[in-house]
ROMARMI-638318 format. One record per residue: x, y, z of N, C-alpha, C in turn. Coordinates in steps of 0.1 Angstrom, whole numbers, plus 5000, padded with zeros to 4 digits. Layout:
# residues N
XYZXYZXYZ/...
This chain:
# residues 218
957492192732956692312730955892332743/955792462747954992502758954092622754/952792612758951892722754951292782767/951192912766950492992776949393072770/948093052774946993132769946693252778/946893372773946693492780945293542779/944393462773942993502771942693542757/941493512753940993542739941993482729/942593562720943393512709944893512712/945293562724946693582727947293452733/948393402726948993282729950493302729/951193262739952693252739953093112736/953993102726954492972721955992972724/956392872731957792852735958292722729/959192732719959692612712961092632706/961892532706963192542700963992672706/963892692719964592802725964092932720/962892942715962393062709960993102715/960793222717959493272723958793362714/957593322710956693392700955393422707/954993552707953693592712952793622700/951593562700950693582689949393662694/949093762687947793842689947593892703/948493982708948294052720947194162719/945994122721944894212719944194262731/943194342730942594412741941694322749/941294212744940494122752941294022761/942594022759943493932766943793982780/944293892788944593932802945994002802/946694002813947894082815949094012808/949494062796950694012790951794112791/951594212799952594322799953894282805/953994182813955194132819955994032811/955494002799956193902791957493962785/958593892787959893942783960593832775/961793872769962693782762961993722749/961093802743960393762731961293772719/961193672710961893672698960993732687/959693712688958793772678957393792684/956793902679955393932682954693932669/953693842668952993832655951493882657/951093962648949694012647948993962635/947893882637947293822625946393932617/945794022625944994132618944794242627/944194352622944194482629942994502639/942094412640940994432650941594442664/941094532673941694552686941694432695/940794332693940894222702942094132698/942794162687944094092683945294192683/944994322683946094422683945594532692/946194532705945794622715946594752713/945894862708946694982706947195052719/946595012730946995072743948195002749/948194872749949294802756950394752747/950194732734951194682725952394762724/952294892723953594972722954494952734/953994942746954894922758955494782757/954694682753955194552751956394542741/956194612730957294612720958494682726/958394792732959494862738960194782749/959494692756960094612766960794482761/960494462748961194352741961894402728/962894472730963594542718964194452708/964394322711964994232702963994152694/962694172698961594092691961294152677/961094062668960594102655959094122656/958594232651957194262650956694242636/955794142634955394102621953894092621/953294142610951794152610951294122595/949994112594949394112581949694242574/949594242561949994372554949294492558/947994482561947194602564947494662578/947894572587948194622600949494692602/950294692591951594762592951294912594/950394962586949995112588949395142601/948595052606947995072620949095072630/950094982629951194982639952095102637/952295152625953095272622952395392629/951095392629950395502636950495502651/950995382657951295372671952795392673/953495432663954995452664955795322664/955195212658955795082658956095042643/957294992641957694952628957594802627/956694752618956394612616956794572602/957094442601957294382588955994302584/955594322571954394262566954694112562/953794032566953793892560953493902545/954393852537954193862523953793732516/953493632524953193502519954393402519/955593452522956793372522956993322536/957493202537957993142550959193222555/959293232568960393302574960793232587/961893272592962593212604962693302615/962393262627962793342639963393242649/964693262652965393162661965293032654/964892932662964892792657963492762651/962592852649961192832645960992882631/960392792623959992832610958492882610/958292992604956893052604956393052590/955192982588954592982575953293062575/953193162567951893242567950793152561/949593162566948493082561947293172560/946693182547945493262545945793412542/944793482538944893622534943793712539/942593662541941393742543940693702556/940193792563939393772575937993712571/937493622580936193562577935093672576/934093642568932993732566932193752579/932093882584931293912595929793952591/929694032581928494082575928694142562/927694122553927894182539928194332539/927794402549927994542550929194592557/929994492562931294522568932394472559/933194562554934294522545935294422552/935694332544936594232549938094282548/938794252558940194302560941194182558/942494212558943494112557943494032570/943793912569944093822581945093712577/946193702584947193602580947493522592/946993392592947393302603948793252601/949293182611950593132611950692982615/951592912609951992772613953392782617/953592732630954992732636955492592636/956792572633957292442633958792452636/959392342642960792342645961192192646/962392162642962892022642962791972656/962191852657961991782670960891832679/960091932674958991992682957691962675/956591972683955291972676955092092668/954192092658953892212650952592262655/952292392652951192462658950592552647/949292572647948592662638947692752645/947892882644946992982649946293052637/944993042635944393092623943993242623/944193312635943593442635942093432634/941493512626939993512624939593462610/939893342608939493272595939593122597/938693052590938692902591938992842578/939292912568939492852555940992832551/941892862560943292842557943692692557/944692662549945192522547946592512553/946792482566948092472572948792342569/948092242563948692112562948592042576/949291932578949191862590949891942601/949191952613949692012624949391932637/950191952647950091872659949191952669/949192082669948392162678947592262670/946292262672945392362666944892462676/945092592674944392692682943192722675/941992692681940792712673939792812680/939292902672938293002678937092932683/936792962696935592892702934292962699/934393102698933193182695933593312689/932793362679933093482673931793532665/931693662663930593722655930593662641/931693622636931793572623931793422621/931493352632931593202632930293142639/929793042631928692962637929292842644/928692782654929292672661929492552652/928692532642928892412633930092442624/930492562622931692592615932892562623/932792592636933892562646934192412646/933092332647933292192648933792132635/933292182624933792142611935292172609/935692282614937092322614937992222621/937492182633938192082641938291952633/937191912627937191782619938091792607/938091912600938991922588940491912591/940891992602942291992605942691862612/941791812621941991682628943391672634/943791782641945091772648944991692660/946091622665946091542677945691622689/946091752690945791842701945091972696/944192022704943592152701943392232713/943592362712943492452724942492562720/941392582727940392682724940892822727/940692912717940993052719939793132714/939993262713938893352709937593332716/937793352730936693322739936293432747/936693552744936493672752935093722753/934193672745932793722745931893622753/932493522758931693412765931693422780/930593402786930593382800930793232803/930793192816931093062820930192962814/928892992814927892902808928092882793/928392992786928592982771929892902768/930892922776932192852773931892702775/931192662785930892522787930092462776/929192542771928392492759929192472747/929992572743930792562731931892452733/932492442745933492332747932892192746/931592182750930892052749930692022735/930292122727930092092712931392062705/932492132709933792102703934191962706/933991912718934391782722933591672716/932291692715931391592710931191592695/931291712689930991722675932191752666/933391782673934591802665935191672661/936491672660937191552655937391452666/937091322663937291212672938791192675/939591242666941091222667941791332674/940991432680941591542686941291552701/942391572709942191592723942291742726/941191792732941091932735941591962749/942492062750942992102763942692252765/941892272775941492412777942392482787/943092582783944092652791943592772798/942292812795941792932801941892932816/942393042821942393062835943492992842/944292912835945292832842946492912846/946793012838947893102841949293042841/949392912836950592842836950892792822/952092762819952492712806952092562805/951592522794951192382792952292322782/952892212787953792142778953092042770/953192062756952391972747952991832748/952191732750952791592750953391552737/954491482737955191442725954291342717/
């Protein structure tokens, strides 16, 4: 497995000769040149996970890629001229990768803001590490995973919830995502808390700014 973090929640996963891009949103860096995708997955409709400006061009540049989203984002994507298939709770396959939907609802931001659909994904393939990307929720139950993409900071998340999430999943490896609202000082603080107060069994690898694919250790 190889991972490339394009910023914020956008992650390219390469495994079992399959390329899956998750959450190409407005806070991510330049993902416009990504090609040969087998699937584009959108966990929910917020623009930091679904960029209405850049996503249509990305889909057109990857005509063979399946576009799959949470049920509510299907209508949003249709408004952009894009046909997507809704995650219905059933596991599905793309190339050599099995995709298991995890969760249904976005984390609570505020009592006065209606909650929307959010469907995270667990990716797995024979002979490869497994990965969980939760979108914007911490209550999903992906089972055992080898790599956890964990939100570092969000309006809907307290730092103690982030570290509790790391402890609960206790994956061997974790990659911080959802960091688009943080400056350098803030990232350092949250990463320090994740490392010191998260799971003792988890090795955190920060891919921000690397621009290169990281090969997950076996």
